A tleap script that builds the chain and sets N, CA, C and O, in Angstrom:
source leaprc.protein.ff14SB
mol = sequence {
  NMET LYS VAL ALA VAL ALA CYS LYS SER LEU
  LEU LEU GLN LYS SER LEU GLU LEU PHE LEU
  LYS ASP TYR LEU SER SER TYR LYS TYR CYS
  ASP PHE LEU VAL SER ASP ARG LYS ILE LYS
  ILE ASP LYS PRO LEU PHE LEU ILE SER LYS
  ASP LYS GLU ALA ASN ILE LYS ILE PRO PHE
  THR LYS SER GLN LEU ILE LEU GLU VAL LYS
  ALA PHE TYR LYS ASN LEU TYR LYS ASP ASP
  ILE PHE ASP GLY LYS LYS ALA LYS ASP PHE
  LYS SER LEU GLU ARG LYS ILE GLU ARG LEU
  CYS GLU ASN PHE LYS LYS ASP LEU ILE LYS
  ILE VAL ARG GLU HIE TYR GLU CARG
}
set mol.1.N position { 0.853 -1.177 0.000 }
set mol.1.CA position { 0.000 0.000 0.000 }
set mol.1.C position { 0.895 1.234 0.000 }
set mol.1.O position { 1.778 1.380 0.845 }
set mol.2.N position { 0.651 2.110 -0.957 }
set mol.2.CA position { 1.411 3.353 -1.073 }
set mol.2.C position { 0.433 4.519 -0.993 }
set mol.2.O position { -0.572 4.554 -1.702 }
set mol.3.N position { 0.746 5.474 -0.115 }
set mol.3.CA position { -0.153 6.589 0.158 }
set mol.3.C position { 0.583 7.915 -0.006 }
set mol.3.O position { 1.736 8.058 0.401 }
set mol.4.N position { -0.101 8.870 -0.604 }
set mol.4.CA position { 0.403 10.243 -0.661 }
set mol.4.C position { -0.517 11.104 0.196 }
set mol.4.O position { -1.702 10.804 0.336 }
set mol.5.N position { 0.023 12.163 0.764 }
set mol.5.CA position { -0.744 13.040 1.643 }
set mol.5.C position { -0.698 14.462 1.087 }
set mol.5.O position { 0.365 14.971 0.733 }
set mol.6.N position { -1.880 15.097 1.018 }
set mol.6.CA position { -1.963 16.489 0.564 }
set mol.6.C position { -3.068 17.183 1.344 }
set mol.6.O position { -4.246 17.048 1.015 }
set mol.7.N position { -2.691 17.919 2.366 }
set mol.7.CA position { -3.675 18.574 3.237 }
set mol.7.C position { -3.505 20.090 3.223 }
set mol.7.O position { -2.407 20.620 3.053 }
set mol.8.N position { -4.629 20.759 3.408 }
set mol.8.CA position { -4.616 22.213 3.535 }
set mol.8.C position { -4.018 22.598 4.894 }
set mol.8.O position { -3.264 23.564 5.005 }
set mol.9.N position { -4.368 21.829 5.911 }
set mol.9.CA position { -3.858 22.061 7.259 }
set mol.9.C position { -2.446 21.498 7.389 }
set mol.9.O position { -2.240 20.292 7.252 }
set mol.10.N position { -1.486 22.359 7.650 }
set mol.10.CA position { -0.098 21.933 7.794 }
set mol.10.C position { 0.077 20.998 8.994 }
set mol.10.O position { 0.853 20.044 8.928 }
set mol.11.N position { -0.634 21.264 10.080 }
set mol.11.CA position { -0.560 20.408 11.267 }
set mol.11.C position { -1.052 19.002 10.948 }
set mol.11.O position { -0.416 18.017 11.321 }
set mol.12.N position { -2.185 18.911 10.258 }
set mol.12.CA position { -2.719 17.607 9.869 }
set mol.12.C position { -1.775 16.931 8.882 }
set mol.12.O position { -1.541 15.727 8.984 }
set mol.13.N position { -1.235 17.673 7.941 }
set mol.13.CA position { -0.283 17.143 6.950 }
set mol.13.C position { 0.890 16.454 7.651 }
set mol.13.O position { 1.224 15.308 7.350 }
set mol.14.N position { 1.505 17.171 8.585 }
set mol.14.CA position { 2.672 16.630 9.288 }
set mol.14.C position { 2.298 15.438 10.165 }
set mol.14.O position { 3.060 14.476 10.261 }
set mol.15.N position { 1.132 15.496 10.803 }
set mol.15.CA position { 0.667 14.380 11.636 }
set mol.15.C position { 0.446 13.131 10.791 }
set mol.15.O position { 0.853 12.034 11.172 }
set mol.16.N position { -0.200 13.305 9.647 }
set mol.16.CA position { -0.453 12.165 8.765 }
set mol.16.C position { 0.848 11.585 8.217 }
set mol.16.O position { 0.992 10.367 8.107 }
set mol.17.N position { 1.781 12.449 7.879 }
set mol.17.CA position { 3.079 11.966 7.405 }
set mol.17.C position { 3.786 11.147 8.473 }
set mol.17.O position { 4.439 10.149 8.167 }
set mol.18.N position { 3.657 11.562 9.715 }
set mol.18.CA position { 4.249 10.829 10.821 }
set mol.18.C position { 3.519 9.493 11.037 }
set mol.18.O position { 4.159 8.451 11.177 }
set mol.19.N position { 2.187 9.530 11.063 }
set mol.19.CA position { 1.389 8.329 11.295 }
set mol.19.C position { 1.536 7.311 10.160 }
set mol.19.O position { 1.554 6.104 10.399 }
set mol.20.N position { 1.640 7.803 8.943 }
set mol.20.CA position { 1.653 6.929 7.765 }
set mol.20.C position { 3.044 6.775 7.154 }
set mol.20.O position { 3.169 6.418 5.983 }
set mol.21.N position { 4.079 7.039 7.932 }
set mol.21.CA position { 5.444 7.058 7.402 }
set mol.21.C position { 5.848 5.756 6.704 }
set mol.21.O position { 6.635 5.785 5.758 }
set mol.22.N position { 5.320 4.615 7.160 }
set mol.22.CA position { 5.660 3.323 6.545 }
set mol.22.C position { 4.994 3.127 5.186 }
set mol.22.O position { 5.368 2.227 4.433 }
set mol.23.N position { 4.014 3.964 4.873 }
set mol.23.CA position { 3.236 3.798 3.642 }
set mol.23.C position { 3.395 4.981 2.676 }
set mol.23.O position { 2.816 4.971 1.589 }
set mol.24.N position { 4.155 5.975 3.055 }
set mol.24.CA position { 4.261 7.195 2.245 }
set mol.24.C position { 4.933 6.960 0.898 }
set mol.24.O position { 5.867 6.170 0.762 }
set mol.25.N position { 4.421 7.673 -0.076 }
set mol.25.CA position { 4.940 7.602 -1.430 }
set mol.25.C position { 4.668 8.948 -2.111 }
set mol.25.O position { 3.912 9.772 -1.598 }
set mol.26.N position { 5.278 9.150 -3.238 }
set mol.26.CA position { 4.959 10.357 -4.005 }
set mol.26.C position { 3.598 10.155 -4.665 }
set mol.26.O position { 3.110 9.032 -4.785 }
set mol.27.N position { 3.003 11.252 -5.087 }
set mol.27.CA position { 1.686 11.173 -5.723 }
set mol.27.C position { 1.735 10.288 -6.970 }
set mol.27.O position { 0.806 9.529 -7.243 }
set mol.28.N position { 2.813 10.397 -7.707 }
set mol.28.CA position { 2.942 9.647 -8.955 }
set mol.28.C position { 2.842 8.131 -8.735 }
set mol.28.O position { 2.272 7.424 -9.566 }
set mol.29.N position { 3.382 7.639 -7.643 }
set mol.29.CA position { 3.445 6.200 -7.398 }
set mol.29.C position { 2.462 5.701 -6.342 }
set mol.29.O position { 2.464 4.514 -6.017 }
set mol.30.N position { 1.636 6.574 -5.811 }
set mol.30.CA position { 0.733 6.157 -4.729 }
set mol.30.C position { -0.486 5.404 -5.268 }
set mol.30.O position { -0.855 5.534 -6.435 }
set mol.31.N position { -1.097 4.615 -4.381 }
set mol.31.CA position { -2.339 3.914 -4.704 }
set mol.31.C position { -3.539 4.833 -4.509 }
set mol.31.O position { -4.531 4.740 -5.231 }
set mol.32.N position { -3.433 5.732 -3.515 }
set mol.32.CA position { -4.486 6.713 -3.263 }
set mol.32.C position { -3.933 7.888 -2.479 }
set mol.32.O position { -2.838 7.831 -1.919 }
set mol.33.N position { -4.725 8.960 -2.455 }
set mol.33.CA position { -4.331 10.197 -1.793 }
set mol.33.C position { -5.148 10.394 -0.528 }
set mol.33.O position { -6.359 10.171 -0.523 }
set mol.34.N position { -4.487 10.813 0.547 }
set mol.34.CA position { -5.164 11.154 1.794 }
set mol.34.C position { -5.176 12.680 1.879 }
set mol.34.O position { -4.136 13.327 1.753 }
set mol.35.N position { -6.381 13.252 2.099 }
set mol.35.CA position { -6.487 14.707 2.129 }
set mol.35.C position { -7.602 15.152 3.069 }
set mol.35.O position { -8.489 14.376 3.427 }
set mol.36.N position { -7.529 16.433 3.460 }
set mol.36.CA position { -8.556 17.020 4.319 }
set mol.36.C position { -9.564 17.838 3.514 }
set mol.36.O position { -10.410 18.527 4.084 }
set mol.37.N position { -9.469 17.759 2.203 }
set mol.37.CA position { -10.422 18.466 1.345 }
set mol.37.C position { -10.659 17.655 0.073 }
set mol.37.O position { -9.834 16.835 -0.330 }
set mol.38.N position { -11.794 17.907 -0.533 }
set mol.38.CA position { -12.120 17.225 -1.784 }
set mol.38.C position { -11.273 17.820 -2.899 }
set mol.38.O position { -11.216 19.035 -3.083 }
set mol.39.N position { -10.625 16.939 -3.628 }
set mol.39.CA position { -9.759 17.356 -4.721 }
set mol.39.C position { -10.123 16.514 -5.944 }
set mol.39.O position { -10.325 15.305 -5.834 }
set mol.40.N position { -10.203 17.147 -7.086 }
set mol.40.CA position { -10.446 16.396 -8.315 }
set mol.40.C position { -9.112 15.854 -8.806 }
set mol.40.O position { -8.260 16.601 -9.286 }
set mol.41.N position { -8.947 14.557 -8.679 }
set mol.41.CA position { -7.697 13.897 -9.057 }
set mol.41.C position { -8.015 12.614 -9.808 }
set mol.41.O position { -9.165 12.178 -9.859 }
set mol.42.N position { -6.990 12.021 -10.383 }
set mol.42.CA position { -7.176 10.785 -11.133 }
set mol.42.C position { -6.906 9.541 -10.290 }
set mol.42.O position { -6.801 8.439 -10.829 }
set mol.43.N position { -6.795 9.707 -8.988 }
set mol.43.CA position { -6.570 8.590 -8.069 }
set mol.43.C position { -7.653 8.608 -7.011 }
set mol.43.O position { -8.284 9.641 -6.788 }
set mol.44.N position { -7.879 7.467 -6.348 }
set mol.44.CA position { -8.864 7.447 -5.262 }
set mol.44.C position { -8.463 8.411 -4.143 }
set mol.44.O position { -7.281 8.643 -3.890 }
set mol.45.N position { -9.482 8.963 -3.483 }
set mol.45.CA position { -9.255 9.944 -2.429 }
set mol.45.C position { -9.794 9.426 -1.097 }
set mol.45.O position { -10.963 9.056 -0.993 }
set mol.46.N position { -8.935 9.406 -0.088 }
set mol.46.CA position { -9.318 9.080 1.282 }
set mol.46.C position { -9.493 10.420 1.980 }
set mol.46.O position { -8.525 11.148 2.203 }
set mol.47.N position { -10.727 10.736 2.319 }
set mol.47.CA position { -11.051 12.052 2.862 }
set mol.47.C position { -11.106 12.050 4.380 }
set mol.47.O position { -11.727 11.182 4.994 }
set mol.48.N position { -10.448 13.032 4.974 }
set mol.48.CA position { -10.462 13.242 6.420 }
set mol.48.C position { -11.113 14.595 6.670 }
set mol.48.O position { -10.588 15.633 6.267 }
set mol.49.N position { -12.270 14.572 7.342 }
set mol.49.CA position { -12.941 15.831 7.671 }
set mol.49.C position { -14.069 15.558 8.659 }
set mol.49.O position { -14.222 14.441 9.153 }
set mol.50.N position { -14.855 16.592 8.938 }
set mol.50.CA position { -16.020 16.448 9.812 }
set mol.50.C position { -17.275 16.094 9.015 }
set mol.50.O position { -18.314 15.782 9.596 }
set mol.51.N position { -17.180 16.144 7.681 }
set mol.51.CA position { -18.311 15.826 6.816 }
set mol.51.C position { -18.738 14.375 6.977 }
set mol.51.O position { -17.939 13.510 7.335 }
set mol.52.N position { -20.016 14.126 6.707 }
set mol.52.CA position { -20.502 12.756 6.848 }
set mol.52.C position { -19.984 11.837 5.751 }
set mol.52.O position { -19.985 10.620 5.937 }
set mol.53.N position { -19.538 12.372 4.609 }
set mol.53.CA position { -19.001 11.525 3.545 }
set mol.53.C position { -17.503 11.234 3.713 }
set mol.53.O position { -16.904 10.568 2.869 }
set mol.54.N position { -16.910 11.722 4.779 }
set mol.54.CA position { -15.487 11.487 5.045 }
set mol.54.C position { -15.234 10.016 5.349 }
set mol.54.O position { -16.093 9.326 5.899 }
set mol.55.N position { -14.051 9.549 4.987 }
set mol.55.CA position { -13.659 8.179 5.293 }
set mol.55.C position { -13.320 8.018 6.771 }
set mol.55.O position { -13.497 6.945 7.346 }
set mol.56.N position { -12.838 9.079 7.367 }
set mol.56.CA position { -12.603 9.106 8.809 }
set mol.56.C position { -12.852 10.532 9.281 }
set mol.56.O position { -12.448 11.501 8.637 }
set mol.57.N position { -13.522 10.636 10.416 }
set mol.57.CA position { -13.874 11.963 10.940 }
set mol.57.C position { -12.850 12.416 11.971 }
set mol.57.O position { -12.253 11.611 12.686 }
set mol.58.N position { -12.670 13.708 12.021 }
set mol.58.CA position { -11.781 14.341 12.993 }
set mol.58.C position { -12.556 14.469 14.302 }
set mol.58.O position { -13.721 14.862 14.249 }
set mol.59.N position { -12.012 14.178 15.435 }
set mol.59.CA position { -10.674 13.699 15.760 }
set mol.59.C position { -10.585 12.167 15.592 }
set mol.59.O position { -11.598 11.467 15.591 }
set mol.60.N position { -9.362 11.679 15.454 }
set mol.60.CA position { -9.123 10.248 15.312 }
set mol.60.C position { -7.776 9.924 15.943 }
set mol.60.O position { -6.951 10.808 16.171 }
set mol.61.N position { -7.571 8.640 16.219 }
set mol.61.CA position { -6.290 8.198 16.774 }
set mol.61.C position { -5.449 7.601 15.648 }
set mol.61.O position { -5.954 7.336 14.558 }
set mol.62.N position { -4.193 7.398 15.918 }
set mol.62.CA position { -3.300 6.797 14.931 }
set mol.62.C position { -3.797 5.407 14.555 }
set mol.62.O position { -3.819 5.056 13.375 }
set mol.63.N position { -4.192 4.618 15.540 }
set mol.63.CA position { -4.657 3.260 15.248 }
set mol.63.C position { -5.954 3.266 14.432 }
set mol.63.O position { -6.129 2.430 13.545 }
set mol.64.N position { -6.859 4.198 14.724 }
set mol.64.CA position { -8.087 4.313 13.919 }
set mol.64.C position { -7.734 4.656 12.470 }
set mol.64.O position { -8.296 4.093 11.531 }
set mol.65.N position { -6.801 5.582 12.307 }
set mol.65.CA position { -6.384 5.998 10.977 }
set mol.65.C position { -5.805 4.815 10.193 }
set mol.65.O position { -6.190 4.573 9.049 }
set mol.66.N position { -4.894 4.097 10.809 }
set mol.66.CA position { -4.258 2.957 10.139 }
set mol.66.C position { -5.306 1.924 9.743 }
set mol.66.O position { -5.288 1.420 8.620 }
set mol.67.N position { -6.213 1.609 10.651 }
set mol.67.CA position { -7.265 0.632 10.342 }
set mol.67.C position { -8.139 1.088 9.181 }
set mol.67.O position { -8.447 0.300 8.286 }
set mol.68.N position { -8.537 2.349 9.191 }
set mol.68.CA position { -9.399 2.867 8.127 }
set mol.68.C position { -8.678 2.952 6.786 }
set mol.68.O position { -9.265 2.663 5.744 }
set mol.69.N position { -7.421 3.343 6.810 }
set mol.69.CA position { -6.639 3.432 5.578 }
set mol.69.C position { -6.456 2.037 4.974 }
set mol.69.O position { -6.590 1.860 3.763 }
set mol.70.N position { -6.151 1.051 5.818 }
set mol.70.CA position { -5.994 -0.321 5.331 }
set mol.70.C position { -7.307 -0.866 4.786 }
set mol.70.O position { -7.319 -1.544 3.758 }
set mol.71.N position { -8.409 -0.576 5.463 }
set mol.71.CA position { -9.724 -1.016 4.979 }
set mol.71.C position { -10.055 -0.353 3.645 }
set mol.71.O position { -10.595 -1.000 2.748 }
set mol.72.N position { -9.736 0.924 3.512 }
set mol.72.CA position { -9.956 1.662 2.267 }
set mol.72.C position { -9.159 1.019 1.131 }
set mol.72.O position { -9.685 0.804 0.039 }
set mol.73.N position { -7.903 0.718 1.395 }
set mol.73.CA position { -7.034 0.093 0.398 }
set mol.73.C position { -7.572 -1.279 -0.004 }
set mol.73.O position { -7.646 -1.612 -1.187 }
set mol.74.N position { -7.944 -2.060 0.998 }
set mol.74.CA position { -8.479 -3.407 0.724 }
set mol.74.C position { -9.747 -3.306 -0.117 }
set mol.74.O position { -9.953 -4.110 -1.026 }
set mol.75.N position { -10.580 -2.343 0.173 }
set mol.75.CA position { -11.819 -2.132 -0.574 }
set mol.75.C position { -11.546 -1.726 -2.019 }
set mol.75.O position { -12.286 -2.106 -2.925 }
set mol.76.N position { -10.488 -0.957 -2.229 }
set mol.76.CA position { -10.129 -0.534 -3.585 }
set mol.76.C position { -9.798 -1.722 -4.475 }
set mol.76.O position { -10.134 -1.741 -5.659 }
set mol.77.N position { -9.136 -2.710 -3.889 }
set mol.77.CA position { -8.629 -3.833 -4.666 }
set mol.77.C position { -9.320 -5.148 -4.319 }
set mol.77.O position { -8.745 -6.221 -4.502 }
set mol.78.N position { -10.554 -5.065 -3.819 }
set mol.78.CA position { -11.247 -6.296 -3.428 }
set mol.78.C position { -11.547 -7.201 -4.616 }
set mol.78.O position { -11.674 -8.413 -4.442 }
set mol.79.N position { -11.662 -6.646 -5.813 }
set mol.79.CA position { -11.906 -7.451 -6.999 }
set mol.79.C position { -10.618 -7.780 -7.735 }
set mol.79.O position { -10.644 -8.313 -8.845 }
set mol.80.N position { -9.504 -7.461 -7.116 }
set mol.80.CA position { -8.212 -7.715 -7.730 }
set mol.80.C position { -7.967 -9.217 -7.833 }
set mol.80.O position { -8.644 -10.001 -7.168 }
set mol.81.N position { -7.019 -9.619 -8.649 }
set mol.81.CA position { -6.731 -11.023 -8.890 }
set mol.81.C position { -6.226 -11.735 -7.634 }
set mol.81.O position { -6.318 -12.960 -7.550 }
set mol.82.N position { -5.703 -11.005 -6.670 }
set mol.82.CA position { -5.146 -11.627 -5.478 }
set mol.82.C position { -6.162 -11.791 -4.362 }
set mol.82.O position { -5.771 -12.104 -3.238 }
set mol.83.N position { -7.419 -11.599 -4.613 }
set mol.83.CA position { -8.432 -11.667 -3.583 }
set mol.83.C position { -9.171 -12.997 -3.615 }
set mol.83.O position { -9.458 -13.523 -4.690 }
set mol.84.N position { -9.482 -13.550 -2.432 }
set mol.84.CA position { -10.365 -14.697 -2.267 }
set mol.84.C position { -10.117 -15.854 -3.197 }
set mol.84.O position { -8.993 -16.343 -3.310 }
set mol.85.N position { -11.174 -16.299 -3.870 }
set mol.85.CA position { -11.119 -17.451 -4.763 }
set mol.85.C position { -10.137 -17.214 -5.908 }
set mol.85.O position { -9.448 -18.139 -6.340 }
set mol.86.N position { -10.074 -15.993 -6.391 }
set mol.86.CA position { -9.170 -15.678 -7.487 }
set mol.86.C position { -7.718 -15.910 -7.077 }
set mol.86.O position { -6.890 -16.282 -7.909 }
set mol.87.N position { -7.404 -15.693 -5.799 }
set mol.87.CA position { -6.040 -15.910 -5.316 }
set mol.87.C position { -5.683 -17.386 -5.415 }
set mol.87.O position { -4.563 -17.730 -5.791 }
set mol.88.N position { -6.635 -18.266 -5.077 }
set mol.88.CA position { -6.392 -19.711 -5.175 }
set mol.88.C position { -6.186 -20.101 -6.632 }
set mol.88.O position { -5.284 -20.875 -6.951 }
set mol.89.N position { -7.020 -19.565 -7.512 }
set mol.89.CA position { -6.883 -19.843 -8.939 }
set mol.89.C position { -5.539 -19.348 -9.450 }
set mol.89.O position { -4.896 -20.011 -10.264 }
set mol.90.N position { -5.120 -18.192 -8.978 }
set mol.90.CA position { -3.848 -17.625 -9.388 }
set mol.90.C position { -2.695 -18.490 -8.909 }
set mol.90.O position { -1.740 -18.713 -9.653 }
set mol.91.N position { -2.768 -18.984 -7.673 }
set mol.91.CA position { -1.713 -19.859 -7.136 }
set mol.91.C position { -1.617 -21.130 -7.965 }
set mol.91.O position { -0.518 -21.597 -8.263 }
set mol.92.N position { -2.763 -21.691 -8.339 }
set mol.92.CA position { -2.787 -22.889 -9.161 }
set mol.92.C position { -2.151 -22.623 -10.518 }
set mol.92.O position { -1.352 -23.424 -11.003 }
set mol.93.N position { -2.504 -21.509 -11.123 }
set mol.93.CA position { -1.924 -21.114 -12.406 }
set mol.93.C position { -0.419 -20.915 -12.270 }
set mol.93.O position { 0.356 -21.320 -13.137 }
set mol.94.N position { -0.022 -20.291 -11.181 }
set mol.94.CA position { 1.394 -20.040 -10.938 }
set mol.94.C position { 2.169 -21.360 -10.850 }
set mol.94.O position { 3.257 -21.475 -11.416 }
set mol.95.N position { 1.622 -22.350 -10.151 }
set mol.95.CA position { 2.282 -23.663 -10.040 }
set mol.95.C position { 2.389 -24.339 -11.405 }
set mol.95.O position { 3.418 -24.937 -11.722 }
set mol.96.N position { 1.331 -24.247 -12.215 }
set mol.96.CA position { 1.356 -24.844 -13.551 }
set mol.96.C position { 2.438 -24.207 -14.411 }
set mol.96.O position { 3.155 -24.900 -15.134 }
set mol.97.N position { 2.551 -22.889 -14.331 }
set mol.97.CA position { 3.571 -22.172 -15.105 }
set mol.97.C position { 4.967 -22.566 -14.630 }
set mol.97.O position { 5.869 -22.752 -15.447 }
set mol.98.N position { 5.151 -22.694 -13.329 }
set mol.98.CA position { 6.451 -23.096 -12.792 }
set mol.98.C position { 6.839 -24.490 -13.277 }
set mol.98.O position { 7.991 -24.720 -13.646 }
set mol.99.N position { 5.878 -25.429 -13.278 }
set mol.99.CA position { 6.157 -26.792 -13.766 }
set mol.99.C position { 6.513 -26.765 -15.246 }
set mol.99.O position { 7.451 -27.433 -15.680 }
set mol.100.N position { 5.762 -25.992 -16.014 }
set mol.100.CA position { 6.022 -25.874 -17.445 }
set mol.100.C position { 7.419 -25.315 -17.701 }
set mol.100.O position { 8.152 -25.821 -18.551 }
set mol.101.N position { 7.781 -24.272 -16.962 }
set mol.101.CA position { 9.111 -23.677 -17.112 }
set mol.101.C position { 10.209 -24.657 -16.719 }
set mol.101.O position { 11.245 -24.728 -17.380 }
set mol.102.N position { 9.990 -25.404 -15.657 }
set mol.102.CA position { 10.976 -26.386 -15.204 }
set mol.102.C position { 11.163 -27.480 -16.252 }
set mol.102.O position { 12.291 -27.882 -16.540 }
set mol.103.N position { 10.061 -27.960 -16.819 }
set mol.103.CA position { 10.148 -28.973 -17.875 }
set mol.103.C position { 10.855 -28.418 -19.110 }
set mol.103.O position { 11.671 -29.104 -19.725 }
set mol.104.N position { 10.542 -27.184 -19.465 }
set mol.104.CA position { 11.198 -26.550 -20.604 }
set mol.104.C position { 12.705 -26.447 -20.360 }
set mol.104.O position { 13.507 -26.718 -21.253 }
set mol.105.N position { 13.073 -26.059 -19.160 }
set mol.105.CA position { 14.484 -25.926 -18.798 }
set mol.105.C position { 15.196 -27.277 -18.927 }
set mol.105.O position { 16.291 -27.353 -19.484 }
set mol.106.N position { 14.576 -28.332 -18.416 }
set mol.106.CA position { 15.176 -29.679 -18.498 }
set mol.106.C position { 15.341 -30.112 -19.948 }
set mol.106.O position { 16.389 -30.631 -20.332 }
set mol.107.N position { 14.299 -29.897 -20.754 }
set mol.107.CA position { 14.363 -30.268 -22.171 }
set mol.107.C position { 15.439 -29.483 -22.907 }
set mol.107.O position { 16.170 -30.040 -23.726 }
set mol.108.N position { 15.535 -28.206 -22.621 }
set mol.108.CA position { 16.524 -27.353 -23.257 }
set mol.108.C position { 17.941 -27.799 -22.895 }
set mol.108.O position { 18.807 -27.875 -23.767 }
set mol.109.N position { 18.178 -28.089 -21.640 }
set mol.109.CA position { 19.494 -28.565 -21.204 }
set mol.109.C position { 19.821 -29.892 -21.864 }
set mol.109.O position { 20.961 -30.118 -22.269 }
set mol.110.N position { 18.848 -30.759 -21.974 }
set mol.110.CA position { 19.035 -32.066 -22.619 }
set mol.110.C position { 19.449 -31.881 -24.084 }
set mol.110.O position { 20.372 -32.544 -24.558 }
set mol.111.N position { 18.769 -30.983 -24.795 }
set mol.111.CA position { 19.081 -30.723 -26.206 }
set mol.111.C position { 20.490 -30.158 -26.358 }
set mol.111.O position { 21.237 -30.577 -27.243 }
set mol.112.N position { 20.850 -29.217 -25.506 }
set mol.112.CA position { 22.180 -28.612 -25.563 }
set mol.112.C position { 23.255 -29.661 -25.290 }
set mol.112.O position { 24.267 -29.696 -25.990 }
set mol.113.N position { 23.058 -30.511 -24.292 }
set mol.113.CA position { 24.029 -31.571 -23.980 }
set mol.113.C position { 24.180 -32.535 -25.144 }
set mol.113.O position { 25.294 -32.899 -25.522 }
set mol.114.N position { 23.055 -32.946 -25.709 }
set mol.114.CA position { 23.089 -33.879 -26.849 }
set mol.114.C position { 23.857 -33.257 -28.014 }
set mol.114.O position { 24.618 -33.937 -28.703 }
set mol.115.N position { 23.653 -31.988 -28.219 }
set mol.115.CA position { 24.333 -31.305 -29.324 }
set mol.115.C position { 25.844 -31.287 -29.138 }
set mol.115.O position { 26.587 -31.541 -30.086 }
set mol.116.N position { 26.304 -30.992 -27.934 }
set mol.116.CA position { 27.739 -30.866 -27.694 }
set mol.116.C position { 28.434 -32.197 -27.409 }
set mol.116.O position { 29.664 -32.249 -27.396 }
set mol.117.N position { 27.685 -33.262 -27.182 }
set mol.117.CA position { 28.293 -34.568 -26.939 }
set mol.117.C position { 28.649 -35.277 -28.241 }
set mol.117.O position { 29.319 -36.310 -28.212 }
set mol.118.N position { 28.226 -34.757 -29.352 }
set mol.118.CA position { 28.510 -35.390 -30.638 }
set mol.118.C position { 29.947 -35.246 -31.013 }
set mol.118.O position { 30.360 -35.722 -32.070 }
savepdb mol mol.pdb
quit
């Protein structure tokens, strides 16, 4: 999870940077933006305010923030390939690809050896 922070309130900005330091990223590489105001952007927005549509309301604790941010992130990617049943299907596909690659490697080595043993 990569998060960028852009707040009007400098105090909130610095607090969020401290609380979310393990997840901070630049806007270009972030999964979503955390802000204290509505901003028209091309990435999902995690809103912090007193409004009822906010993802978390002020005041909040660090642990509340972390829980809500993680839930927001999980919700963003709940239909992703790594979720639930799809994750099992992906693991199965991954194992099949690994076996195929291993067999290809063995066959390739066999061909190369046969060629140079002549």
